[in-house]
C-alpha positions as CSV (number, residue, x, y, z in Angstrom):
1,M,-41.8,142.3,-54.1
2,P,-39.5,140.6,-56.7
3,T,-38.8,137.0,-56.0
4,N,-37.7,133.9,-57.9
5,K,-40.0,131.7,-55.8
6,H,-43.1,130.2,-57.2
7,R,-46.3,132.2,-56.5
8,L,-49.8,130.8,-56.2
9,Q,-53.1,132.4,-57.3
10,V,-56.3,131.6,-55.5
11,T,-59.7,132.8,-56.7
12,V,-61.7,134.2,-53.8
13,T,-64.9,132.3,-54.1
14,A,-67.6,132.5,-51.5
15,E,-66.1,129.5,-49.7
16,V,-62.6,130.9,-49.8
17,Q,-63.9,134.2,-48.4
18,E,-65.6,132.4,-45.6
19,Y,-62.2,130.8,-44.7
20,L,-60.5,134.2,-44.8
21,D,-63.2,135.8,-42.7
22,R,-62.9,133.0,-40.1
23,A,-59.1,133.2,-40.2
24,H,-59.3,137.0,-39.7
25,A,-61.6,136.5,-36.7
26,M,-59.1,134.0,-35.2
27,W,-56.0,136.2,-35.9
28,P,-57.2,139.8,-36.0
29,E,-53.6,141.0,-35.8
30,E,-53.0,139.6,-39.4
31,T,-53.9,142.4,-41.7
32,S,-52.5,140.8,-44.9
33,T,-54.5,138.3,-46.9
34,S,-51.3,136.6,-47.8
35,A,-50.4,136.2,-44.2
36,L,-53.8,134.8,-43.4
37,V,-53.5,132.3,-46.3
38,T,-50.1,131.2,-45.1
39,R,-51.3,130.8,-41.5
40,L,-54.3,128.8,-42.7
41,M,-51.9,126.5,-44.7
42,A,-49.7,126.1,-41.6
43,E,-52.7,125.1,-39.5
44,G,-53.9,122.7,-42.1
45,Y,-50.5,121.1,-42.5
46,A,-50.3,120.7,-38.7
47,R,-53.7,119.0,-38.7
48,V,-52.9,116.7,-41.6
49,T,-49.6,115.8,-40.1
50,T,-51.1,115.1,-36.7
51,D,-53.9,113.0,-38.2
52,A,-51.4,111.0,-40.3
53,E,-49.2,110.4,-37.2
54,M,-52.3,109.3,-35.2
55,A,-53.3,106.9,-37.9
56,Q,-49.8,105.5,-38.0
57,R,-49.8,105.0,-34.3
58,R,-53.2,103.2,-34.5
59,R,-51.9,100.9,-37.2
60,R,-48.8,100.0,-35.1
61,R,-51.0,99.3,-32.1
62,A,-53.3,97.1,-34.2
63,R,-50.3,95.2,-35.6
64,R,-49.0,94.6,-32.0
65,N,-52.4,93.5,-30.9
66,L,-52.7,91.2,-33.9
67,A,-49.2,89.8,-33.3
68,A,-50.0,89.1,-29.7
69,T,-53.3,87.3,-30.6
70,H,-51.9,85.4,-33.6
71,P,-48.2,84.9,-33.1
72,W,-45.9,84.1,-36.0
73,P,-45.1,80.4,-36.6
74,G,-42.5,79.0,-34.2
75,A,-42.4,77.1,-30.9
76,P,-45.0,79.3,-29.1
77,A,-47.3,79.2,-32.1
78,E,-47.0,75.4,-32.5
79,E,-47.8,74.9,-28.8
80,H,-50.8,77.1,-29.2
81,L,-52.0,75.2,-32.3
82,A,-51.5,71.9,-30.5
83,S,-53.7,73.1,-27.6
84,V,-56.4,74.2,-30.1
85,R,-56.3,70.9,-31.9
86,E,-56.8,68.9,-28.7
87,G,-60.4,70.2,-28.6
88,W,-61.1,69.2,-32.2
89,A,-63.3,66.2,-32.9
90,E,-61.6,63.7,-35.2
């Protein structure tokens, strides 16, 4: 079909054939190799996006925990440091 959009070429290696076979087993209604490749790409994108979002949520949670444990300088931090210094031997 004529199109102005960029097309990709993929060599069907043994590994790629395994991916296609597994995809066909999951989605037997897809009879087109192109449709299977597109569906595999969509699934991969969803997974990568989900993993990235999960990693971002973990980083935010770690920053909140760190901020709660080690507050930024200011009145509460100074009070905390004063209480810690009370136990130090001179």
